[in-house]
N, C-alpha and C positions, 0 to 999 in steps of 0.2 A: 246509956248517955247519946244524945243527939248527934247527928252526922252530916255533916254536908259531903254530897258527893257532885264533882263536876266534871261534866263531857265534854271536852274538845273536838270540833273537828276542824282540819285544816289542811292546807294542801299547798304545795311549793311548785316551783317549773320543773321539778325532775319528775313527778308524777302526780297524779291528782286524785290516787286513794285516799280516804278520810281517814283519820288516825284515830282511835281513841283512846284518850291520857285518862285513865282515874285517878285525880287526887287521892293524897292519902288521907284517913279518917283522922279528924280534926276537931278538937272541941268548939262548937258553937262561941265565938265570943275572942277566937285566937285574932290578933291582929289582920287588919286584910293583907297588909303586906308580907307577913309570914305566910300567910297563906298560897298566895301568889308565889312568893319563891319558893315552896315546895311542890307547886306543880311544876315549875321550871324546871326543879331535879330531874323529877320523871321524867318528865318531858325529855331534855336531853341524854338519859340513859338508852332512849331509842336508839341513838346513833344513825336516824336517818336524816330525810334535808325535813321531811314534815316534823321529825322532833325536833332540831335543830332552831327551825321557824317556829312554833310554839314554844319553847324555851324561852327564844330571845323575846316574847311576847310577854311570858308571865314575868320575866326578871326586870324587861324594860317596864311594868306595872309595880313590880318591888322597887323599883330604883324611885321610881316619881314618889312611891308613896311614900318611901322614909331613906332621904338622901343623904343621910347620916351613915349607914351602913355600907361600905365600901365594897363586899361581899355579894350586894347587887349588883351592882354596877360590872364588876369582874366578873360574874359569869352569864350579865347582859352580852358584854363584848364576846367573851368566849363563843358561848354559843354562834354567835354571827359569825364570828372567824370559822367555825367550824362549817357553818350553813353555806358562807362563801366559798370555802373548798368544793363543796357539793357543787356547787351551781357551776365554778371553774371548771371543774372535770365534763360538766356537760354543755360546756360550751355556751352557758350565758353570761348576761352582762354581771358578773360580781361587784364592778366597782362602787354601786351606793350602800352593796350590803358591808364590805371593808370599810369605808367611810363613816359608815354607821358606829362597826366596832372601833373606830380609833377616836371616835365623840365619847362614846361611852368608856372606853378606857382612861382618854383624859377626864371624864368626869368622877371617875373612882378615886382618882390621885388628890382629890380636892376632899374626899372624907377625911373624917377626923382620924380613923382605926385604920387610915391604911398600912402604916406602919405595921402592923400586924400582919399583913398578907405578903410581903415580900416574896416570896416562893412564887405565888399565885402571879404575881405581877411582873417577876423575869420570864414566867413562862408566856406570858401573854404578849411581852412586846419580843421574843422568839415569834412568836404566829404573827404579830405586826410585821415584824422585819421579811421576815418572809414574802408578806404580799407586796412589801416596799423595795423588794428586791437587795437583801441583806444576802452577802456571800454566805454561803452553809455554814463555813467554818466559823463563820461569827455570830449565828443561828444555834450551832451547837457547843458554840462556849457560853452561851445566853442561856439553854436549856440545863446544862450541864451543872449553872449557880442555882438553877432552882431545883434541882436537883441535890444537889450540895443542901442546900437550905431545907427541904423537905422530902427524905428519897422514899416516904411511906405513903405520900400521893400518886395515887395511881395513871392519875392525866400528866404529870411528869413525864411517866415514861413512855405514854400514848405519844406525847408531844413528840420526843427522842425518838420513837419509831418511826415516825413521816418522816425525818431527815435522812434513814435510812443510812445511821453510819454502820461501819464495817466496826463486826465484833472486835472486841481487845481480845490480848492474848489472854490465857485461860480467863477466860468468860465465856461459860456455858450456857446462858438465856440471854435471847434477845429482848431488848426493852420492852418489848411489849410483852411477849413471854413473863417479865418480872410484874407486869404492871397484872396483870390478870393472878397471878398470884397474891397478890396484895388485893382484889376484886377479881372473884372470880364472878360473877354475877353481871359485870359492865360486858354488853353486850359490843362496845367500841373496840375494847380488849381482846374477844375474841377473834373480833373481825382482823384487825390487825397481824395478829397469832395466824391467824389464815392466810394473810397476805404474804406473812413472810415465809410459811412453810412452802409457798406455793413457788417462792424465788430459788428453791432446792429441789429441781426438779428429779426427783429420782421416786421410788414407786411406795415406801416407807414415809417421804415428808407430805406426798402427794393425798395419800390416807391420813396421816394427823391433819391436814391442811384441811379435809372435807370434815372431820369430827369439832373441827374448830368452829367452823362455818355454820354446821350444825346447831351447835351450842349459842353461835349467836343467834341462830333462828327462833329458838328455845326461848330468848331472852330478849327479842323482837320480832314479832314473827312478818313483818312489813320492811322486812329487812334487804331490800333487793337486790344489794349490792353483795349480799351473802347469800344470797342463791348464785347471781353468776359466778361467784367464787366457787361454789357446790360444783357449778358446770365446767369450771375449770379445773378442777381437784378431781373432775371423774377423767380424764382424757386419757391419763395412762391405764385405765380399767376400759377396754373397750365394749364389752358385752354390758357393764353396766351404763356406760353413757350413753350407749345405742339405744338401752330402756328408759333412762332419765333425762336425756337431755331435753329434750322438746317438752314434758311436761312443766318441767322445772323452769324454762325459757317463757312458757305461758302466763305460768304463774309470775312470773317478774314482769315483765309487759302490762298483766290484768294490775300490778300494784303500780307501776310507775309509766304509764304510757306513753309519759313525756321525755323516757330518758332514752337518748341518743346510742348511749351501749348498749341497752339492752337489748331494742331494735336491732341494731347493727349484728348484735349476738344472735336473732332467731332469726334473721335475712340471710346471714352466713350456713348456718344449720339447713334452712330450706335449700338454699342454694346446693349443699355438699351432696344434697339428696335431688338434684337436678330439678327440683319442683319450681320453675322459675318463676312463674306468676306471684308463687307465696313470697316469693323471694326479694322481689320487686315491691310489692307492698310491703313490706317493712323498711327496703332501704326507703324509700318514698316517704315513708310516715315522719321519717329520720330526718331527711333531706328536705322534705317542706318544710317543718319545723326552724331547722336552722339551716338556708341555703348554703353557709359556708362549711357546711359539716361534709368536708372531701371524702370520708372513707366510704360514708352511704353514696354518696356520688360515683366515685370510683366502682366502688360493690353494684351499685345499680348498672353501671355503662355495664358492665364484664354480663351481667344477669341479662341486659338485653341483647347481647351480643348473642349470647347463646339461644334469645329466642328469636333468632332471627330479626331485629328489630332494628335494624344499622342507623335507622335515622335517630331514632331517640338515643340509640348510643352515642352517636355520635354528641348530639347535644351534654351529654352528661360528663363525658370526657373533654369536652371545651369547657363545659365550666371549671370542672377541675385545675384546666389550665390556665385558666382566667384567673383563679383564686391566686396560684402560683406566682402569676407575671404580677399581677397589683400585690401582694404582699410589698412590706416595707424590707427593705434590707439595709445592713445587714441587724438582726441576727438571721442566721440563717437555719433551716428547722427541717433536719436530714429527713424526718417523714415525710414532710410536705412534698421534696425531690425525687422521693420515690415514689409518692403517688403520682407526680405529675409524669415520673418517665413512663409509668405504667401507662398513664392516658395516651400520653404520645402514642406508644408502641399498640396501643390498640387502637385509636386513631389510623395509624400505618397500617394495621390490616385492612382496616373497611376501606382507606383508599386503593389496598391493593386488589381488593375485590372488584372496584369500580373501574381499576384498570386507571388510576388517575396516577401514573407512578412518578411522578416530579412531586404530588404532596407525599405520597406515601415515602417518599426517600426523605422528605425534610423531617416527618415526624419520627422514622426510625433514629435519624440522625438524632433529632433533639431529645429520643430516651437515652441514646447512648453516651451522653452529653453530663446525665446525671447520676447515670447508674455507670461503671466499671466492672466491664466482662458482661455485658446483657445481652446473654446469649440468645435469649428469642428475636431481641431487635437487630441485632448482628445477621442473624439469619433473615431477616424480613428484607434487612439491604443485602444478603446474597440473592434472595430472589427476585427484587427488584433490577440488580443488574443483572441478573438472565434474562429476565423480560425485556431489558434493553440492548439484551446482543452483548454486553459485555462480561463475557466468559472468564477471563483471568482476575477481575475484580470477584466476580460471581465465585469463583473457585477458594481467592483468599478468604473471604466473609465464612463460608462451607469449613473453610481450614479451622478458621478460629473457631466456629463452633463445638464442631469435633472435641480440639485440642478442652475445651471449656468442660465439655462434659461429656467423653466418649461412649457412654452407654445412655446418656440422657435425652439425645435426640437423634431419634432414628430418620425422622425428615431429613437432615442433615447428608446422610450416608445417601438415600434414594435420591434426592436431588442430583448430588456429586456424580452419581452412578451413572444419570442418564448422560450429565453433561462428559462423563469420561467415554461413555459409549458412542456421542455424538463425533466424538473427536479418535474413535477407530482403537480407543486404551482399552479392548475388551476386556483382560486381564483385571487391570486395576477394577474396571466398571464391576466386573463380578464377584470383585473382592467385597465391593461397596455395597451392592444390591443383598448381597448372602448377609454381611451385618444388619444392614438394616431389615431383615425378613426375621434372623435372628431376634431382636431384638423385640420386633413388631409381637412374634408368637410369645416370647417370652412373657411380655406384657397384655396380651390377650388370655395367654394361662393364669397368671395373678389374678387378673379381674373376674375371670369366671369361677375359680375359688374361694378367694372371696364373696362371691355372690351364693354359693352353695353354702358357705360356711352362717352366713347371713339366712339364707332359708331356714337352715335346720334350728339358727338361734331363735327366728318368728321373728327376723326383721326385713321382711318383705320388700317394703318401701325402698328399704339402702340395696337390698339384692336386685330391684329392676334397675336400679342408678348404675351399679357393677356393671349390667349387662346393658345399657346403652351405653355408657362409653366403650365397652368391650366391641359390639357392633360398628361404631367410627374407626377403629383400629384395622378390624377385619379386612373394610372396606380397603384402608391404606394397603396392609398386607396385602391383600390380592393384587392390589397396582405395581405392590414392585414385585412380584412373583411373575404376572402377565410381562412386566419389564426385563424381566433377567430371562424368561422366555427369547423375548426379542432381539437381547443380545446375545444368547447363546446361537439361534439360528442365524445370527448375523456372522460369528467366527466360526460355524459351519462351513458359511457359503464361502 
């Protein structure tokens, strides 16, 4: 029997890897609108931005060819809503996509057979309401109506799962898990199961999440979000994470080089290995694509600090702060505030190194305005006060740092010990210095143990990174020991 095989190659803003959608084998002579509809169904099941865009194009074609078929316009609208979700997550302009989705949903309502799709239209009204800012409670009510009308449609459960409802008493399965029971081959369902399991941070749930993401990729090999999910699911398995993280992230970047989240994840991986230039390359790729993507700007600034490129770091941190200052208020975004606070803190360090104490103090104060008990910024204020000769104020800040994290900030003990020595409070000074030495030594020993374990497991790059950190700690440890000797000499005299 003759067949029609159609290959579609499309790309969207979330990545530019071509996708291949093989249309179902259909008899020649089948109406063109039905062929287009079948193509759309197959593309949608990929669960990727490229798949949704391809599906929307096919469903739009079907709807335009046969305007009496309500389901064509409904599928067209749904594909666009899911594409808009992907665009929103990638910080793209999703408003035109939502507008087209709303238009196609309105068109569906004019079709003569739309009364037969009440559950479907209720589900799409839920998606429309989410983008319109409808309250979550109202959205859950709408999707529950869709489920009441058709419990066997897995997409109803998928949309419910995206609203992240709490499990009801006596309910053993999450909505996404119910969806995969109805359609085990739906990549989107398997992906949502993985996300649900990641929200339960224990080894068993993470292992199951990994399996769910692997099932997603078996059904949709270019599902880069599932690749990221796999990386996250490995976080509780140190050996497997060390072995698989980089190849997985490189694969995700190859599939979706324009994905901001993928670039950030790969940059963070390199930063963790102290391969700073590689990290900067990934962060820059993300921020170049979207200059408002503050996570990459902030991460790039920190990487520039590590690379002793303070001028570039200052520009990156200033850009983060400018985004925060210029964003509309309200509503407030706590994530933005956290990023701005960190940017202020790192700027404070840059000014401190330049001995620009007034600017340093202003930056540390700004950091403290947005994060309660921000110990590092409080420590920075202590150093500024010390350099300005305001010793009582310096001690007040250092005391606060130690109160927040008694075993986390040995530098605070070291500086406080020095101030107490200057005041000839030798017993108190030695107590501080001994604590600082003890904590530094513990940190150095822990890093060496990690490095040795990494070497045994064949992870030389990570072992080298641990030892670079150890060298820095040991240098400060030696300074603490020298200070202690000086204090002991003064006491003897």
